[in-house]
PyMOL commands that place a pseudoatom at each C-alpha (Angstrom):
pseudoatom trace, name=CA, resn=MET, resi=1, chain=A, elem=C, hetatm=0, pos=[151.997, 69.762, 107.668]
pseudoatom trace, name=CA, resn=TRP, resi=2, chain=A, elem=C, hetatm=0, pos=[152.111, 73.478, 108.539]
pseudoatom trace, name=CA, resn=ARG, resi=3, chain=A, elem=C, hetatm=0, pos=[149.322, 74.859, 110.733]
pseudoatom trace, name=CA, resn=TYR, resi=4, chain=A, elem=C, hetatm=0, pos=[148.358, 78.516, 110.276]
pseudoatom trace, name=CA, resn=THR, resi=5, chain=A, elem=C, hetatm=0, pos=[146.671, 80.799, 112.781]
pseudoatom trace, name=CA, resn=SER, resi=6, chain=A, elem=C, hetatm=0, pos=[143.240, 82.229, 111.968]
pseudoatom trace, name=CA, resn=ALA, resi=7, chain=A, elem=C, hetatm=0, pos=[144.844, 85.656, 111.511]
pseudoatom trace, name=CA, resn=ALA, resi=8, chain=A, elem=C, hetatm=0, pos=[147.293, 84.302, 108.973]
pseudoatom trace, name=CA, resn=LYS, resi=9, chain=A, elem=C, hetatm=0, pos=[144.494, 82.520, 107.093]
pseudoatom trace, name=CA, resn=CYS, resi=10, chain=A, elem=C, hetatm=0, pos=[142.460, 85.733, 106.966]
pseudoatom trace, name=CA, resn=TYR, resi=11, chain=A, elem=C, hetatm=0, pos=[145.433, 87.737, 105.709]
pseudoatom trace, name=CA, resn=ILE, resi=12, chain=A, elem=C, hetatm=0, pos=[146.173, 85.224, 102.952]
pseudoatom trace, name=CA, resn=SER, resi=13, chain=A, elem=C, hetatm=0, pos=[142.504, 85.062, 101.960]
pseudoatom trace, name=CA, resn=LYS, resi=14, chain=A, elem=C, hetatm=0, pos=[142.354, 88.854, 101.527]
pseudoatom trace, name=CA, resn=LEU, resi=15, chain=A, elem=C, hetatm=0, pos=[145.503, 88.823, 99.419]
pseudoatom trace, name=CA, resn=SER, resi=16, chain=A, elem=C, hetatm=0, pos=[143.931, 86.368, 96.993]
pseudoatom trace, name=CA, resn=ASP, resi=17, chain=A, elem=C, hetatm=0, pos=[141.178, 88.919, 96.203]
pseudoatom trace, name=CA, resn=THR, resi=18, chain=A, elem=C, hetatm=0, pos=[143.654, 91.530, 94.895]
pseudoatom trace, name=CA, resn=PRO, resi=19, chain=A, elem=C, hetatm=0, pos=[144.914, 91.733, 91.271]
pseudoatom trace, name=CA, resn=LYS, resi=20, chain=A, elem=C, hetatm=0, pos=[148.307, 90.581, 92.444]
pseudoatom trace, name=CA, resn=GLY, resi=21, chain=A, elem=C, hetatm=0, pos=[146.773, 88.209, 94.910]
pseudoatom trace, name=CA, resn=TYR, resi=22, chain=A, elem=C, hetatm=0, pos=[148.166, 85.015, 93.440]
pseudoatom trace, name=CA, resn=PHE, resi=23, chain=A, elem=C, hetatm=0, pos=[151.786, 86.114, 93.674]
pseudoatom trace, name=CA, resn=MET, resi=24, chain=A, elem=C, hetatm=0, pos=[151.330, 87.886, 97.013]
pseudoatom trace, name=CA, resn=ARG, resi=25, chain=A, elem=C, hetatm=0, pos=[149.603, 84.827, 98.400]
pseudoatom trace, name=CA, resn=LYS, resi=26, chain=A, elem=C, hetatm=0, pos=[152.528, 82.605, 97.434]
pseudoatom trace, name=CA, resn=LEU, resi=27, chain=A, elem=C, hetatm=0, pos=[154.969, 85.090, 98.940]
pseudoatom trace, name=CA, resn=ALA, resi=28, chain=A, elem=C, hetatm=0, pos=[152.989, 85.140, 102.192]
pseudoatom trace, name=CA, resn=LEU, resi=29, chain=A, elem=C, hetatm=0, pos=[152.896, 81.354, 102.335]
pseudoatom trace, name=CA, resn=ILE, resi=30, chain=A, elem=C, hetatm=0, pos=[156.660, 81.164, 101.832]
pseudoatom trace, name=CA, resn=SER, resi=31, chain=A, elem=C, hetatm=0, pos=[157.289, 83.782, 104.528]
pseudoatom trace, name=CA, resn=ILE, resi=32, chain=A, elem=C, hetatm=0, pos=[155.013, 82.108, 107.052]
pseudoatom trace, name=CA, resn=ALA, resi=33, chain=A, elem=C, hetatm=0, pos=[156.511, 78.682, 106.291]
pseudoatom trace, name=CA, resn=GLY, resi=34, chain=A, elem=C, hetatm=0, pos=[159.984, 80.130, 106.809]
pseudoatom trace, name=CA, resn=LEU, resi=35, chain=A, elem=C, hetatm=0, pos=[159.015, 81.567, 110.191]
pseudoatom trace, name=CA, resn=LEU, resi=36, chain=A, elem=C, hetatm=0, pos=[157.491, 78.246, 111.228]
pseudoatom trace, name=CA, resn=LEU, resi=37, chain=A, elem=C, hetatm=0, pos=[160.621, 76.429, 110.094]
pseudoatom trace, name=CA, resn=ILE, resi=38, chain=A, elem=C, hetatm=0, pos=[162.806, 78.716, 112.200]
pseudoatom trace, name=CA, resn=ALA, resi=39, chain=A, elem=C, hetatm=0, pos=[160.516, 78.215, 115.174]
pseudoatom trace, name=CA, resn=GLY, resi=40, chain=A, elem=C, hetatm=0, pos=[160.693, 74.460, 114.633]
pseudoatom trace, name=CA, resn=CYS, resi=41, chain=A, elem=C, hetatm=0, pos=[164.485, 74.576, 114.622]
pseudoatom trace, name=CA, resn=ASN, resi=42, chain=A, elem=C, hetatm=0, pos=[164.485, 76.537, 117.852]
pseudoatom trace, name=CA, resn=ASP, resi=43, chain=A, elem=C, hetatm=0, pos=[162.329, 73.807, 119.422]
pseudoatom trace, name=CA, resn=SER, resi=44, chain=A, elem=C, hetatm=0, pos=[165.394, 71.524, 119.506]
pseudoatom trace, name=CA, resn=LYS, resi=45, chain=A, elem=C, hetatm=0, pos=[166.672, 73.607, 122.416]
pseudoatom trace, name=CA, resn=LYS, resi=46, chain=A, elem=C, hetatm=0, pos=[163.564, 73.103, 124.545]
pseudoatom trace, name=CA, resn=PRO, resi=47, chain=A, elem=C, hetatm=0, pos=[164.061, 71.076, 127.737]
pseudoatom trace, name=CA, resn=ASP, resi=48, chain=A, elem=C, hetatm=0, pos=[161.384, 68.495, 127.018]
pseudoatom trace, name=CA, resn=ALA, resi=49, chain=A, elem=C, hetatm=0, pos=[160.971, 64.725, 126.850]
pseudoatom trace, name=CA, resn=ALA, resi=50, chain=A, elem=C, hetatm=0, pos=[161.066, 64.566, 123.039]
pseudoatom trace, name=CA, resn=ASN, resi=51, chain=A, elem=C, hetatm=0, pos=[164.381, 66.389, 122.729]
pseudoatom trace, name=CA, resn=PHE, resi=52, chain=A, elem=C, hetatm=0, pos=[165.945, 64.496, 125.625]
pseudoatom trace, name=CA, resn=THR, resi=53, chain=A, elem=C, hetatm=0, pos=[164.835, 61.160, 124.161]
pseudoatom trace, name=CA, resn=LYS, resi=54, chain=A, elem=C, hetatm=0, pos=[166.355, 62.019, 120.791]
pseudoatom trace, name=CA, resn=THR, resi=55, chain=A, elem=C, hetatm=0, pos=[169.627, 63.167, 122.364]
pseudoatom trace, name=CA, resn=ILE, resi=56, chain=A, elem=C, hetatm=0, pos=[170.072, 60.152, 124.647]
pseudoatom trace, name=CA, resn=ASN, resi=57, chain=A, elem=C, hetatm=0, pos=[169.166, 57.739, 121.843]
pseudoatom trace, name=CA, resn=GLN, resi=58, chain=A, elem=C, hetatm=0, pos=[171.846, 59.308, 119.653]
pseudoatom trace, name=CA, resn=TYR, resi=59, chain=A, elem=C, hetatm=0, pos=[174.337, 58.680, 122.452]
pseudoatom trace, name=CA, resn=LEU, resi=60, chain=A, elem=C, hetatm=0, pos=[173.118, 55.114, 123.070]
pseudoatom trace, name=CA, resn=ALA, resi=61, chain=A, elem=C, hetatm=0, pos=[173.401, 54.326, 119.353]
pseudoatom trace, name=CA, resn=ARG, resi=62, chain=A, elem=C, hetatm=0, pos=[177.158, 54.764, 119.773]
pseudoatom trace, name=CA, resn=HIS, resi=63, chain=A, elem=C, hetatm=0, pos=[177.663, 53.539, 123.341]
pseudoatom trace, name=CA, resn=GLY, resi=64, chain=A, elem=C, hetatm=0, pos=[174.614, 51.488, 124.290]
pseudoatom trace, name=CA, resn=GLN, resi=65, chain=A, elem=C, hetatm=0, pos=[175.223, 48.002, 122.969]
pseudoatom trace, name=CA, resn=ALA, resi=66, chain=A, elem=C, hetatm=0, pos=[174.164, 45.263, 125.395]
pseudoatom trace, name=CA, resn=CYS, resi=67, chain=A, elem=C, hetatm=0, pos=[176.994, 42.712, 125.527]
pseudoatom trace, name=CA, resn=THR, resi=68, chain=A, elem=C, hetatm=0, pos=[178.238, 39.897, 127.717]
pseudoatom trace, name=CA, resn=PHE, resi=69, chain=A, elem=C, hetatm=0, pos=[182.007, 39.678, 128.251]
pseudoatom trace, name=CA, resn=PHE, resi=70, chain=A, elem=C, hetatm=0, pos=[184.483, 36.928, 129.004]
pseudoatom trace, name=CA, resn=ALA, resi=71, chain=A, elem=C, hetatm=0, pos=[188.253, 36.993, 129.435]
pseudoatom trace, name=CA, resn=GLN, resi=72, chain=A, elem=C, hetatm=0, pos=[189.419, 34.327, 126.996]
pseudoatom trace, name=CA, resn=THR, resi=73, chain=A, elem=C, hetatm=0, pos=[189.826, 34.611, 123.244]
pseudoatom trace, name=CA, resn=PHE, resi=74, chain=A, elem=C, hetatm=0, pos=[188.840, 32.014, 120.666]
pseudoatom trace, name=CA, resn=PRO, resi=75, chain=A, elem=C, hetatm=0, pos=[189.520, 29.192, 120.307]
pseudoatom trace, name=CA, resn=ILE, resi=76, chain=A, elem=C, hetatm=0, pos=[188.613, 28.514, 123.933]
pseudoatom trace, name=CA, resn=ASP, resi=77, chain=A, elem=C, hetatm=0, pos=[189.807, 25.241, 125.453]
pseudoatom trace, name=CA, resn=ILE, resi=78, chain=A, elem=C, hetatm=0, pos=[187.956, 23.732, 128.420]
pseudoatom trace, name=CA, resn=PRO, resi=79, chain=A, elem=C, hetatm=0, pos=[189.739, 20.873, 130.213]
pseudoatom trace, name=CA, resn=ALA, resi=80, chain=A, elem=C, hetatm=0, pos=[187.726, 17.675, 130.123]
pseudoatom trace, name=CA, resn=SER, resi=81, chain=A, elem=C, hetatm=0, pos=[187.821, 17.632, 133.915]
pseudoatom trace, name=CA, resn=ALA, resi=82, chain=A, elem=C, hetatm=0, pos=[185.950, 20.975, 134.000]
pseudoatom trace, name=CA, resn=LEU, resi=83, chain=A, elem=C, hetatm=0, pos=[183.213, 20.207, 131.491]
pseudoatom trace, name=CA, resn=MET, resi=84, chain=A, elem=C, hetatm=0, pos=[180.712, 19.305, 134.187]
pseudoatom trace, name=CA, resn=ASP, resi=85, chain=A, elem=C, hetatm=0, pos=[181.246, 22.535, 136.161]
pseudoatom trace, name=CA, resn=GLN, resi=86, chain=A, elem=C, hetatm=0, pos=[177.970, 24.283, 136.978]
pseudoatom trace, name=CA, resn=TYR, resi=87, chain=A, elem=C, hetatm=0, pos=[179.443, 27.778, 136.831]
pseudoatom trace, name=CA, resn=GLY, resi=88, chain=A, elem=C, hetatm=0, pos=[181.952, 29.624, 134.693]
pseudoatom trace, name=CA, resn=THR, resi=89, chain=A, elem=C, hetatm=0, pos=[183.165, 29.245, 131.137]
pseudoatom trace, name=CA, resn=ALA, resi=90, chain=A, elem=C, hetatm=0, pos=[182.289, 25.549, 130.676]
pseudoatom trace, name=CA, resn=PRO, resi=91, chain=A, elem=C, hetatm=0, pos=[178.476, 25.905, 131.005]
pseudoatom trace, name=CA, resn=GLN, resi=92, chain=A, elem=C, hetatm=0, pos=[178.604, 29.192, 129.095]
pseudoatom trace, name=CA, resn=MET, resi=93, chain=A, elem=C, hetatm=0, pos=[180.291, 27.582, 126.091]
pseudoatom trace, name=CA, resn=ALA, resi=94, chain=A, elem=C, hetatm=0, pos=[177.921, 24.625, 126.278]
pseudoatom trace, name=CA, resn=ALA, resi=95, chain=A, elem=C, hetatm=0, pos=[174.914, 26.975, 126.149]
pseudoatom trace, name=CA, resn=LEU, resi=96, chain=A, elem=C, hetatm=0, pos=[176.378, 28.958, 123.270]
pseudoatom trace, name=CA, resn=GLU, resi=97, chain=A, elem=C, hetatm=0, pos=[177.009, 25.723, 121.374]
pseudoatom trace, name=CA, resn=LEU, resi=98, chain=A, elem=C, hetatm=0, pos=[173.364, 24.712, 121.750]
pseudoatom trace, name=CA, resn=ALA, resi=99, chain=A, elem=C, hetatm=0, pos=[172.419, 28.194, 120.528]
pseudoatom trace, name=CA, resn=GLY, resi=100, chain=A, elem=C, hetatm=0, pos=[174.599, 27.758, 117.450]
pseudoatom trace, name=CA, resn=LEU, resi=101, chain=A, elem=C, hetatm=0, pos=[177.141, 30.511, 118.191]
pseudoatom trace, name=CA, resn=VAL, resi=102, chain=A, elem=C, hetatm=0, pos=[180.131, 28.220, 118.808]
pseudoatom trace, name=CA, resn=HIS, resi=103, chain=A, elem=C, hetatm=0, pos=[181.149, 24.730, 117.754]
pseudoatom trace, name=CA, resn=GLY, resi=104, chain=A, elem=C, hetatm=0, pos=[182.918, 22.331, 120.102]
pseudoatom trace, name=CA, resn=SER, resi=105, chain=A, elem=C, hetatm=0, pos=[185.299, 19.494, 119.309]
pseudoatom trace, name=CA, resn=ASN, resi=106, chain=A, elem=C, hetatm=0, pos=[187.392, 17.135, 121.438]
pseudoatom trace, name=CA, resn=THR, resi=107, chain=A, elem=C, hetatm=0, pos=[191.173, 17.439, 121.210]
pseudoatom trace, name=CA, resn=THR, resi=108, chain=A, elem=C, hetatm=0, pos=[194.287, 17.776, 123.388]
pseudoatom trace, name=CA, resn=ALA, resi=109, chain=A, elem=C, hetatm=0, pos=[196.051, 21.019, 124.248]
pseudoatom trace, name=CA, resn=VAL, resi=110, chain=A, elem=C, hetatm=0, pos=[198.357, 22.756, 126.683]
pseudoatom trace, name=CA, resn=ILE, resi=111, chain=A, elem=C, hetatm=0, pos=[196.262, 24.930, 128.999]
pseudoatom trace, name=CA, resn=HIS, resi=112, chain=A, elem=C, hetatm=0, pos=[197.320, 28.566, 129.407]
pseudoatom trace, name=CA, resn=GLY, resi=113, chain=A, elem=C, hetatm=0, pos=[195.746, 31.636, 130.959]
pseudoatom trace, name=CA, resn=MET, resi=114, chain=A, elem=C, hetatm=0, pos=[193.271, 31.563, 133.827]
pseudoatom trace, name=CA, resn=MET, resi=115, chain=A, elem=C, hetatm=0, pos=[192.765, 27.803, 133.631]
pseudoatom trace, name=CA, resn=GLY, resi=116, chain=A, elem=C, hetatm=0, pos=[196.504, 27.273, 133.713]
pseudoatom trace, name=CA, resn=ALA, resi=117, chain=A, elem=C, hetatm=0, pos=[197.315, 29.764, 136.443]
pseudoatom trace, name=CA, resn=LEU, resi=118, chain=A, elem=C, hetatm=0, pos=[200.141, 27.586, 137.801]
pseudoatom trace, name=CA, resn=GLY, resi=119, chain=A, elem=C, hetatm=0, pos=[201.889, 27.638, 134.426]
pseudoatom trace, name=CA, resn=PRO, resi=120, chain=A, elem=C, hetatm=0, pos=[201.640, 25.626, 131.212]
pseudoatom trace, name=CA, resn=SER, resi=121, chain=A, elem=C, hetatm=0, pos=[200.686, 22.017, 131.693]
pseudoatom trace, name=CA, resn=ALA, resi=122, chain=A, elem=C, hetatm=0, pos=[201.329, 18.927, 129.664]
pseudoatom trace, name=CA, resn=PRO, resi=123, chain=A, elem=C, hetatm=0, pos=[198.843, 18.372, 126.831]
pseudoatom trace, name=CA, resn=ARG, resi=124, chain=A, elem=C, hetatm=0, pos=[195.546, 17.177, 128.222]
pseudoatom trace, name=CA, resn=PRO, resi=125, chain=A, elem=C, hetatm=0, pos=[192.083, 16.339, 126.847]
pseudoatom trace, name=CA, resn=VAL, resi=126, chain=A, elem=C, hetatm=0, pos=[190.029, 19.477, 126.218]
pseudoatom trace, name=CA, resn=ARG, resi=127, chain=A, elem=C, hetatm=0, pos=[186.816, 20.563, 124.589]
pseudoatom trace, name=CA, resn=ARG, resi=128, chain=A, elem=C, hetatm=0, pos=[187.800, 23.242, 122.056]
pseudoatom trace, name=CA, resn=TYR, resi=129, chain=A, elem=C, hetatm=0, pos=[185.198, 25.860, 121.140]
pseudoatom trace, name=CA, resn=GLU, resi=130, chain=A, elem=C, hetatm=0, pos=[185.401, 27.999, 117.996]
pseudoatom trace, name=CA, resn=LEU, resi=131, chain=A, elem=C, hetatm=0, pos=[183.075, 30.593, 116.531]
pseudoatom trace, name=CA, resn=THR, resi=132, chain=A, elem=C, hetatm=0, pos=[180.487, 29.574, 113.955]
pseudoatom trace, name=CA, resn=ASP, resi=133, chain=A, elem=C, hetatm=0, pos=[179.340, 31.838, 111.128]
pseudoatom trace, name=CA, resn=GLU, resi=134, chain=A, elem=C, hetatm=0, pos=[176.292, 32.673, 113.230]
pseudoatom trace, name=CA, resn=GLY, resi=135, chain=A, elem=C, hetatm=0, pos=[178.478, 33.455, 116.231]
pseudoatom trace, name=CA, resn=ARG, resi=136, chain=A, elem=C, hetatm=0, pos=[180.612, 35.893, 114.210]
pseudoatom trace, name=CA, resn=LYS, resi=137, chain=A, elem=C, hetatm=0, pos=[177.516, 38.032, 113.657]
pseudoatom trace, name=CA, resn=TYR, resi=138, chain=A, elem=C, hetatm=0, pos=[177.413, 38.815, 117.385]
pseudoatom trace, name=CA, resn=PHE, resi=139, chain=A, elem=C, hetatm=0, pos=[181.048, 38.507, 118.428]
pseudoatom trace, name=CA, resn=GLN, resi=140, chain=A, elem=C, hetatm=0, pos=[183.147, 41.620, 119.054]
pseudoatom trace, name=CA, resn=VAL, resi=141, chain=A, elem=C, hetatm=0, pos=[186.478, 42.445, 120.650]
pseudoatom trace, name=CA, resn=LYS, resi=142, chain=A, elem=C, hetatm=0, pos=[186.113, 45.455, 122.937]
pseudoatom trace, name=CA, resn=PRO, resi=143, chain=A, elem=C, hetatm=0, pos=[188.615, 47.406, 125.062]
pseudoatom trace, name=CA, resn=GLY, resi=144, chain=A, elem=C, hetatm=0, pos=[188.567, 46.634, 128.775]
pseudoatom trace, name=CA, resn=VAL, resi=145, chain=A, elem=C, hetatm=0, pos=[190.408, 47.468, 131.974]
pseudoatom trace, name=CA, resn=PHE, resi=146, chain=A, elem=C, hetatm=0, pos=[192.989, 44.727, 131.414]
pseudoatom trace, name=CA, resn=GLY, resi=147, chain=A, elem=C, hetatm=0, pos=[193.207, 44.933, 127.630]
pseudoatom trace, name=CA, resn=GLN, resi=148, chain=A, elem=C, hetatm=0, pos=[190.955, 43.521, 124.919]
pseudoatom trace, name=CA, resn=ASN, resi=149, chain=A, elem=C, hetatm=0, pos=[187.889, 41.569, 125.971]
pseudoatom trace, name=CA, resn=SER, resi=150, chain=A, elem=C, hetatm=0, pos=[185.809, 39.114, 123.978]
pseudoatom trace, name=CA, resn=ALA, resi=151, chain=A, elem=C, hetatm=0, pos=[182.101, 39.892, 123.859]
pseudoatom trace, name=CA, resn=PHE, resi=152, chain=A, elem=C, hetatm=0, pos=[178.849, 38.619, 122.418]
pseudoatom trace, name=CA, resn=CYS, resi=153, chain=A, elem=C, hetatm=0, pos=[176.521, 41.583, 121.829]
pseudoatom trace, name=CA, resn=TYR, resi=154, chain=A, elem=C, hetatm=0, pos=[172.834, 40.780, 121.856]
pseudoatom trace, name=CA, resn=GLY, resi=155, chain=A, elem=C, hetatm=0, pos=[170.863, 44.024, 121.655]
pseudoatom trace, name=CA, resn=GLN, resi=156, chain=A, elem=C, hetatm=0, pos=[170.770, 47.792, 121.650]
pseudoatom trace, name=CA, resn=GLU, resi=157, chain=A, elem=C, hetatm=0, pos=[169.764, 50.033, 124.530]
pseudoatom trace, name=CA, resn=THR, resi=158, chain=A, elem=C, hetatm=0, pos=[167.170, 52.648, 123.613]
pseudoatom trace, name=CA, resn=VAL, resi=159, chain=A, elem=C, hetatm=0, pos=[165.161, 55.083, 125.741]
pseudoatom trace, name=CA, resn=ASP, resi=160, chain=A, elem=C, hetatm=0, pos=[161.933, 53.631, 127.090]
pseudoatom trace, name=CA, resn=SER, resi=161, chain=A, elem=C, hetatm=0, pos=[160.753, 56.702, 128.995]
pseudoatom trace, name=CA, resn=ILE, resi=162, chain=A, elem=C, hetatm=0, pos=[161.974, 60.021, 130.342]
pseudoatom trace, name=CA, resn=VAL, resi=163, chain=A, elem=C, hetatm=0, pos=[161.218, 60.009, 134.068]
pseudoatom trace, name=CA, resn=LYS, resi=164, chain=A, elem=C, hetatm=0, pos=[162.235, 63.539, 135.028]
pseudoatom trace, name=CA, resn=TRP, resi=165, chain=A, elem=C, hetatm=0, pos=[164.860, 66.214, 134.525]
pseudoatom trace, name=CA, resn=THR, resi=166, chain=A, elem=C, hetatm=0, pos=[166.324, 69.054, 136.501]
pseudoatom trace, name=CA, resn=GLU, resi=167, chain=A, elem=C, hetatm=0, pos=[165.630, 72.659, 135.632]
pseudoatom trace, name=CA, resn=PRO, resi=168, chain=A, elem=C, hetatm=0, pos=[168.332, 73.736, 133.145]
pseudoatom trace, name=CA, resn=ALA, resi=169, chain=A, elem=C, hetatm=0, pos=[171.026, 75.697, 134.973]
pseudoatom trace, name=CA, resn=THR, resi=170, chain=A, elem=C, hetatm=0, pos=[173.923, 77.715, 133.629]
pseudoatom trace, name=CA, resn=MET, resi=171, chain=A, elem=C, hetatm=0, pos=[177.297, 76.685, 134.986]
pseudoatom trace, name=CA, resn=GLY, resi=172, chain=A, elem=C, hetatm=0, pos=[180.119, 78.749, 133.505]
pseudoatom trace, name=CA, resn=PRO, resi=173, chain=A, elem=C, hetatm=0, pos=[179.627, 78.863, 129.727]
pseudoatom trace, name=CA, resn=TYR, resi=174, chain=A, elem=C, hetatm=0, pos=[177.240, 75.887, 129.650]
pseudoatom trace, name=CA, resn=THR, resi=175, chain=A, elem=C, hetatm=0, pos=[173.571, 75.259, 130.310]
pseudoatom trace, name=CA, resn=GLN, resi=176, chain=A, elem=C, hetatm=0, pos=[173.041, 71.784, 131.715]
pseudoatom trace, name=CA, resn=SER, resi=177, chain=A, elem=C, hetatm=0, pos=[170.264, 69.468, 132.836]
pseudoatom trace, name=CA, resn=GLU, resi=178, chain=A, elem=C, hetatm=0, pos=[170.390, 66.077, 134.537]
pseudoatom trace, name=CA, resn=VAL, resi=179, chain=A, elem=C, hetatm=0, pos=[167.929, 63.686, 132.918]
pseudoatom trace, name=CA, resn=THR, resi=180, chain=A, elem=C, hetatm=0, pos=[166.572, 60.520, 134.524]
pseudoatom trace, name=CA, resn=TYR, resi=181, chain=A, elem=C, hetatm=0, pos=[165.342, 57.858, 132.096]
pseudoatom trace, name=CA, resn=THR, resi=182, chain=A, elem=C, hetatm=0, pos=[164.639, 54.160, 131.695]
pseudoatom trace, name=CA, resn=TYR, resi=183, chain=A, elem=C, hetatm=0, pos=[165.751, 52.072, 128.741]
pseudoatom trace, name=CA, resn=LYS, resi=184, chain=A, elem=C, hetatm=0, pos=[164.732, 48.922, 126.933]
pseudoatom trace, name=CA, resn=ILE, resi=185, chain=A, elem=C, hetatm=0, pos=[166.653, 46.465, 124.764]
pseudoatom trace, name=CA, resn=ALA, resi=186, chain=A, elem=C, hetatm=0, pos=[165.799, 46.772, 121.084]
pseudoatom trace, name=CA, resn=ASP, resi=187, chain=A, elem=C, hetatm=0, pos=[166.533, 44.069, 118.509]
pseudoatom trace, name=CA, resn=LEU, resi=188, chain=A, elem=C, hetatm=0, pos=[167.150, 41.427, 121.171]
pseudoatom trace, name=CA, resn=ALA, resi=189, chain=A, elem=C, hetatm=0, pos=[169.041, 38.512, 119.611]
pseudoatom trace, name=CA, resn=PRO, resi=190, chain=A, elem=C, hetatm=0, pos=[167.004, 35.265, 119.557]
pseudoatom trace, name=CA, resn=TRP, resi=191, chain=A, elem=C, hetatm=0, pos=[169.767, 33.327, 121.322]
pseudoatom trace, name=CA, resn=ALA, resi=192, chain=A, elem=C, hetatm=0, pos=[169.700, 35.768, 124.263]
pseudoatom trace, name=CA, resn=LYS, resi=193, chain=A, elem=C, hetatm=0, pos=[166.071, 34.811, 124.911]
pseudoatom trace, name=CA, resn=ARG, resi=194, chain=A, elem=C, hetatm=0, pos=[166.949, 31.152, 125.488]
pseudoatom trace, name=CA, resn=ALA, resi=195, chain=A, elem=C, hetatm=0, pos=[166.540, 29.869, 129.046]
pseudoatom trace, name=CA, resn=ASP, resi=196, chain=A, elem=C, hetatm=0, pos=[169.807, 27.887, 128.947]
pseudoatom trace, name=CA, resn=VAL, resi=197, chain=A, elem=C, hetatm=0, pos=[171.782, 30.949, 127.798]
pseudoatom trace, name=CA, resn=GLN, resi=198, chain=A, elem=C, hetatm=0, pos=[170.226, 33.125, 130.497]
pseudoatom trace, name=CA, resn=GLN, resi=199, chain=A, elem=C, hetatm=0, pos=[170.993, 30.433, 133.058]
pseudoatom trace, name=CA, resn=ALA, resi=200, chain=A, elem=C, hetatm=0, pos=[174.676, 30.398, 132.062]
pseudoatom trace, name=CA, resn=PHE, resi=201, chain=A, elem=C, hetatm=0, pos=[175.002, 34.175, 131.651]
pseudoatom trace, name=CA, resn=GLY, resi=202, chain=A, elem=C, hetatm=0, pos=[173.548, 35.884, 134.704]
pseudoatom trace, name=CA, resn=ASP, resi=203, chain=A, elem=C, hetatm=0, pos=[174.153, 39.354, 133.270]
pseudoatom trace, name=CA, resn=ILE, resi=204, chain=A, elem=C, hetatm=0, pos=[172.001, 38.585, 130.231]
pseudoatom trace, name=CA, resn=ARG, resi=205, chain=A, elem=C, hetatm=0, pos=[169.268, 37.145, 132.444]
pseudoatom trace, name=CA, resn=THR, resi=206, chain=A, elem=C, hetatm=0, pos=[169.277, 40.209, 134.693]
pseudoatom trace, name=CA, resn=THR, resi=207, chain=A, elem=C, hetatm=0, pos=[169.181, 42.660, 131.798]
pseudoatom trace, name=CA, resn=VAL, resi=208, chain=A, elem=C, hetatm=0, pos=[166.487, 40.884, 129.823]
pseudoatom trace, name=CA, resn=SER, resi=209, chain=A, elem=C, hetatm=0, pos=[164.321, 40.262, 132.893]
pseudoatom trace, name=CA, resn=GLY, resi=210, chain=A, elem=C, hetatm=0, pos=[164.110, 43.872, 133.918]
pseudoatom trace, name=CA, resn=ILE, resi=211, chain=A, elem=C, hetatm=0, pos=[167.217, 45.656, 135.173]
pseudoatom trace, name=CA, resn=SER, resi=212, chain=A, elem=C, hetatm=0, pos=[166.671, 47.988, 132.217]
pseudoatom trace, name=CA, resn=LYS, resi=213, chain=A, elem=C, hetatm=0, pos=[163.575, 49.267, 134.023]
pseudoatom trace, name=CA, resn=ALA, resi=214, chain=A, elem=C, hetatm=0, pos=[165.821, 50.811, 136.682]
pseudoatom trace, name=CA, resn=ASN, resi=215, chain=A, elem=C, hetatm=0, pos=[166.425, 54.539, 136.454]
pseudoatom trace, name=CA, resn=GLU, resi=216, chain=A, elem=C, hetatm=0, pos=[169.505, 55.716, 134.554]
pseudoatom trace, name=CA, resn=MET, resi=217, chain=A, elem=C, hetatm=0, pos=[170.896, 59.250, 134.591]
pseudoatom trace, name=CA, resn=ALA, resi=218, chain=A, elem=C, hetatm=0, pos=[172.510, 61.332, 131.856]
pseudoatom trace, name=CA, resn=GLY, resi=219, chain=A, elem=C, hetatm=0, pos=[174.007, 64.804, 132.078]
pseudoatom trace, name=CA, resn=LEU, resi=220, chain=A, elem=C, hetatm=0, pos=[172.930, 66.826, 129.040]
pseudoatom trace, name=CA, resn=GLN, resi=221, chain=A, elem=C, hetatm=0, pos=[174.417, 70.076, 127.814]
pseudoatom trace, name=CA, resn=LEU, resi=222, chain=A, elem=C, hetatm=0, pos=[172.852, 72.724, 125.585]
pseudoatom trace, name=CA, resn=ALA, resi=223, chain=A, elem=C, hetatm=0, pos=[174.826, 73.390, 122.405]
pseudoatom trace, name=CA, resn=ASN, resi=224, chain=A, elem=C, hetatm=0, pos=[174.206, 75.541, 119.319]
pseudoatom trace, name=CA, resn=LYS, resi=225, chain=A, elem=C, hetatm=0, pos=[172.178, 72.846, 117.587]
pseudoatom trace, name=CA, resn=GLY, resi=226, chain=A, elem=C, hetatm=0, pos=[170.335, 71.633, 120.676]
pseudoatom trace, name=CA, resn=TRP, resi=227, chain=A, elem=C, hetatm=0, pos=[170.940, 69.242, 123.547]
pseudoatom trace, name=CA, resn=GLU, resi=228, chain=A, elem=C, hetatm=0, pos=[173.864, 66.802, 123.570]
pseudoatom trace, name=CA, resn=VAL, resi=229, chain=A, elem=C, hetatm=0, pos=[175.639, 64.361, 125.848]
pseudoatom trace, name=CA, resn=PRO, resi=230, chain=A, elem=C, hetatm=0, pos=[179.087, 65.954, 126.269]
pseudoatom trace, name=CA, resn=ALA, resi=231, chain=A, elem=C, hetatm=0, pos=[182.158, 63.880, 125.529]
pseudoatom trace, name=CA, resn=PRO, resi=232, chain=A, elem=C, hetatm=0, pos=[183.860, 62.483, 128.651]
for i in range(1, 232): cmd.bond("trace and resi %d" % i, "trace and resi %d" % (i + 1))
show_as sticks, trace
zoom trace
């Protein structure tokens, strides 16, 4: 809702007393509203917490998914001899099966990849894990350093608070500010809250338990329409 100054209210009130007051009053209201709208648009360039929060959240909406990664692609075969391992892929798949994201079955297979580092082996007993319909809701294939990586994404980073920012400074053609903020995980997937999943996936446990409270930094740049996170 627009807020008018006392001077503006007085001016409009006087206009309403004239023969043409009705039309002049409407014209004055439109003019004042237009000026306030322009001023509001200019506010997007202010270096303040509201604008920085909006800008960083727009960036995080595209780049701030919270995911856990693993090297293998589905179906994932775990040798029967490794099913009791306390660390690594075996306990991770077991936890995801209990959470309903994968389904395991016993079969035989030739082991390749990391678990067959010495070369293909003869067929051996394995526990084969495949995605369930529920698991497909969270599963993604994302680019990594060594190619495509499998990932289960369990939430979305969003700004929790703006801690501080540097005084905007002009460097060449750009005005920039370095913003320090904390984030939280929005829409946390129910399975990521499970104790057995957090036990098997240390990165999920660390993120959910509070690493997101650590300070993050973002370099913001002033553009025609306001602040933005420049493309890398």
